[in-house]
PLY file of the C-alpha trace (Angstrom):
ply
format ascii 1.0
element vertex 254
property float x
property float y
property float z
element edge 253
property int vertex1
property int vertex2
end_header
35.06 -61.84 81.90
31.90 -60.82 80.11
28.42 -61.56 81.11
26.86 -64.02 79.78
23.06 -62.82 78.36
20.12 -65.26 78.63
18.79 -66.09 75.03
15.03 -65.67 75.17
14.69 -62.68 78.27
17.95 -61.04 76.78
19.00 -60.33 80.78
22.16 -61.20 82.13
23.36 -60.90 86.12
22.74 -57.62 87.30
20.04 -56.79 85.29
17.16 -58.73 87.62
16.55 -58.38 91.11
16.12 -61.43 93.41
12.35 -60.78 93.68
10.57 -60.92 90.34
6.97 -60.51 89.36
5.91 -62.39 86.61
2.62 -61.25 84.63
1.96 -63.50 81.38
0.72 -60.27 79.58
4.01 -58.04 78.33
2.01 -54.92 78.60
1.25 -55.64 82.21
4.93 -55.51 83.06
4.92 -51.81 82.48
1.67 -51.64 84.91
3.65 -53.74 87.28
6.55 -51.04 87.11
4.31 -48.04 87.65
3.97 -49.53 91.28
7.74 -49.25 91.67
9.33 -46.16 93.17
11.92 -46.13 90.17
12.10 -48.41 87.21
13.86 -48.93 84.29
12.99 -50.96 81.18
16.23 -53.83 80.97
14.93 -55.94 77.82
12.44 -56.36 75.38
12.67 -59.52 73.42
10.31 -62.42 71.56
7.67 -60.70 73.81
9.79 -61.01 77.21
9.75 -57.65 78.38
11.59 -56.86 81.91
11.74 -54.10 84.02
13.86 -53.46 87.08
13.46 -50.99 89.91
13.13 -50.30 93.82
10.31 -50.60 96.25
11.14 -48.63 99.56
14.91 -49.41 99.06
14.11 -53.08 97.78
15.36 -54.23 94.39
12.35 -56.00 92.24
11.73 -56.91 88.78
9.12 -57.55 86.50
9.42 -60.06 83.75
6.60 -61.45 81.42
6.09 -65.01 80.62
3.54 -65.01 77.71
0.71 -67.76 77.72
1.35 -71.05 78.82
3.64 -73.35 80.53
6.27 -73.74 77.74
7.29 -70.12 77.68
7.04 -69.93 81.51
9.62 -72.55 81.70
12.01 -70.69 79.56
11.37 -67.54 81.76
11.74 -69.45 85.12
14.92 -71.16 83.87
16.56 -68.15 82.44
15.76 -65.70 85.73
17.14 -68.58 88.15
20.62 -68.53 86.16
21.19 -64.57 86.92
20.46 -64.58 90.46
16.44 -64.41 90.64
15.49 -66.73 93.69
11.87 -65.50 94.57
9.23 -65.32 91.50
5.62 -64.69 92.07
3.15 -64.85 89.08
0.81 -62.05 88.77
-2.07 -63.31 86.65
-5.69 -63.82 85.73
-7.59 -67.05 86.26
-11.32 -68.82 85.81
-12.82 -69.84 88.52
-14.74 -73.04 88.90
-16.22 -72.75 92.04
-19.82 -70.93 92.52
-18.82 -68.92 95.38
-15.88 -67.30 93.80
-16.93 -64.03 91.64
-15.64 -62.05 88.66
-13.13 -59.32 90.48
-11.89 -61.74 93.49
-8.38 -62.55 93.95
-7.05 -66.08 94.49
-3.53 -66.99 96.34
-2.76 -70.47 95.01
-1.37 -73.37 97.49
-0.65 -75.54 94.65
-1.46 -76.30 90.94
-2.97 -79.50 89.62
-0.62 -80.57 86.93
-2.67 -80.40 83.73
0.21 -79.14 81.59
2.83 -81.01 79.69
5.87 -79.13 80.42
6.15 -79.72 83.88
6.49 -83.72 83.07
9.38 -82.99 81.02
11.08 -81.88 84.56
9.38 -84.64 86.89
6.93 -87.54 86.73
3.07 -86.47 87.55
3.27 -87.84 91.29
5.67 -84.96 92.00
3.80 -82.45 93.52
3.69 -78.43 92.26
3.09 -76.58 95.40
3.51 -72.77 96.31
6.45 -71.92 98.67
5.43 -71.54 102.06
7.52 -68.55 102.92
5.99 -66.53 99.50
2.46 -68.31 100.09
2.53 -67.07 104.03
3.42 -63.91 102.85
0.94 -63.26 100.39
-1.90 -64.21 102.43
-0.41 -61.72 105.10
-0.27 -59.03 102.67
-4.14 -59.81 101.38
-5.45 -59.27 104.84
-5.62 -55.52 104.30
-7.19 -55.86 100.78
-10.90 -54.64 100.30
-11.30 -57.45 97.68
-12.24 -60.87 98.40
-9.48 -63.32 98.68
-9.56 -67.03 98.31
-6.94 -69.42 99.09
-6.59 -72.76 97.64
-5.60 -75.50 94.75
-5.80 -74.37 91.17
-5.45 -76.14 87.97
-2.86 -75.43 85.16
-3.79 -76.61 81.43
-2.26 -76.35 78.30
-5.42 -75.74 76.29
-7.50 -72.53 76.58
-10.56 -73.58 74.35
-10.37 -77.16 75.41
-13.70 -78.16 76.90
-13.65 -81.35 79.46
-16.55 -80.93 81.50
-16.16 -84.35 83.51
-12.58 -83.48 84.41
-13.41 -80.00 85.64
-16.78 -81.66 87.55
-14.08 -84.04 89.32
-11.73 -81.22 90.28
-14.55 -78.79 91.58
-15.34 -81.52 93.86
-12.29 -81.78 94.83
-12.47 -77.80 95.83
-9.73 -76.95 93.02
-10.56 -73.17 92.93
-9.72 -72.00 89.45
-8.11 -72.61 86.03
-5.30 -70.94 84.57
-2.03 -71.83 82.32
1.35 -71.26 83.99
1.43 -72.37 87.90
2.36 -75.64 87.73
5.12 -75.65 85.67
6.44 -72.32 87.86
6.01 -74.37 90.75
7.64 -77.69 89.97
10.59 -75.93 88.37
10.99 -73.74 91.13
11.30 -76.65 93.92
13.76 -78.51 91.43
16.10 -75.41 91.53
15.47 -74.67 95.13
14.11 -71.17 94.41
11.22 -69.83 95.67
7.68 -69.39 94.03
3.95 -68.28 94.40
1.16 -67.24 92.68
-1.70 -64.58 93.22
-4.37 -64.26 90.22
-7.35 -61.72 89.56
-10.61 -63.60 88.71
-11.77 -62.63 85.22
-14.47 -65.41 84.76
-16.55 -68.26 86.31
-16.86 -71.41 84.05
-19.74 -72.67 86.51
-21.80 -69.43 86.00
-21.11 -69.49 82.29
-18.80 -66.29 82.56
-15.78 -66.96 80.05
-13.16 -64.88 78.60
-14.59 -64.93 74.94
-14.85 -62.73 72.09
-15.16 -59.22 72.94
-17.83 -56.87 71.52
-16.34 -53.30 70.55
-16.95 -50.84 73.46
-18.22 -53.59 75.82
-16.43 -54.46 79.28
-16.15 -58.18 79.62
-13.25 -60.37 80.51
-10.16 -59.00 81.51
-11.59 -55.94 80.25
-14.09 -55.60 83.30
-13.57 -52.99 85.51
-13.93 -55.21 88.33
-11.01 -57.40 86.77
-8.70 -54.40 86.41
-8.95 -53.33 89.75
-8.34 -56.83 90.98
-5.18 -57.05 89.11
-4.24 -53.55 90.31
-5.16 -55.03 93.65
-3.17 -58.40 93.40
-0.05 -56.42 92.45
-0.26 -54.33 95.57
-0.51 -57.61 97.55
2.50 -59.23 95.71
4.71 -56.00 96.21
3.66 -55.94 99.79
4.37 -59.52 100.31
7.89 -58.94 98.87
8.35 -56.46 101.78
7.28 -58.97 104.16
9.64 -61.63 102.76
12.48 -58.85 102.90
11.78 -58.02 106.42
12.01 -61.60 107.53
15.23 -62.12 105.42
16.94 -59.22 107.17
15.78 -60.37 110.82
16.28 -64.19 110.15
0 1
1 2
2 3
3 4
4 5
5 6
6 7
7 8
8 9
9 10
10 11
11 12
12 13
13 14
14 15
15 16
16 17
17 18
18 19
19 20
20 21
21 22
22 23
23 24
24 25
25 26
26 27
27 28
28 29
29 30
30 31
31 32
32 33
33 34
34 35
35 36
36 37
37 38
38 39
39 40
40 41
41 42
42 43
43 44
44 45
45 46
46 47
47 48
48 49
49 50
50 51
51 52
52 53
53 54
54 55
55 56
56 57
57 58
58 59
59 60
60 61
61 62
62 63
63 64
64 65
65 66
66 67
67 68
68 69
69 70
70 71
71 72
72 73
73 74
74 75
75 76
76 77
77 78
78 79
79 80
80 81
81 82
82 83
83 84
84 85
85 86
86 87
87 88
88 89
89 90
90 91
91 92
92 93
93 94
94 95
95 96
96 97
97 98
98 99
99 100
100 101
101 102
102 103
103 104
104 105
105 106
106 107
107 108
108 109
109 110
110 111
111 112
112 113
113 114
114 115
115 116
116 117
117 118
118 119
119 120
120 121
121 122
122 123
123 124
124 125
125 126
126 127
127 128
128 129
129 130
130 131
131 132
132 133
133 134
134 135
135 136
136 137
137 138
138 139
139 140
140 141
141 142
142 143
143 144
144 145
145 146
146 147
147 148
148 149
149 150
150 151
151 152
152 153
153 154
154 155
155 156
156 157
157 158
158 159
159 160
160 161
161 162
162 163
163 164
164 165
165 166
166 167
167 168
168 169
169 170
170 171
171 172
172 173
173 174
174 175
175 176
176 177
177 178
178 179
179 180
180 181
181 182
182 183
183 184
184 185
185 186
186 187
187 188
188 189
189 190
190 191
191 192
192 193
193 194
194 195
195 196
196 197
197 198
198 199
199 200
200 201
201 202
202 203
203 204
204 205
205 206
206 207
207 208
208 209
209 210
210 211
211 212
212 213
213 214
214 215
215 216
216 217
217 218
218 219
219 220
220 221
221 222
222 223
223 224
224 225
225 226
226 227
227 228
228 229
229 230
230 231
231 232
232 233
233 234
234 235
235 236
236 237
237 238
238 239
239 240
240 241
241 242
242 243
243 244
244 245
245 246
246 247
247 248
248 249
249 250
250 251
251 252
252 253
């Protein structure tokens, strides 16, 4: 019987590991794979790029989700059908708390569901929370990092350029740490499908301080091109991979 290839990520069973890192940016997949001991390109279709390799003998994959919850939902759905059961988003975010700086790292405990996609799966009262095993492993793996790390609730939004200062002020008062565009749907679908999911994010701006990811002046390092952000992206990749090592060790000895 032939293997069924998923229609968007163009992968089938055996192509991906149980552990998958999920960057939004397709180009970041190869960057993540460079941290593997060995890696091979599995698929490249419609902006969804997948690599699979090993780290310390543990099979691990990386697959891009694109920007936003709709494409993230497609990736989570299709990965879950072909054997992936532990997904970690490795992305960027804009802080909304004054004590969080560009170049810091945030580990999400849960996400405010400001998106529309997750509402197609569950009513808004359904919580979008990180899996406790993945969350604990990410926090433990971050303890040795020299980069400042924050743990807490984030906001997932559909509209990058929409300004809703009143809503952000309310969420800031509720100690929501930052805003991004994917995790609420990742957490919601993972919970429904009884798989594990977590999120780690490099801070590339701070809306409270007026530091936003906007137009870039050629030759100027700003937004995601800021050297502090680039360093944080490499650091969050290392933390996510070390979290997988912790998860695998706990799995083997559970």
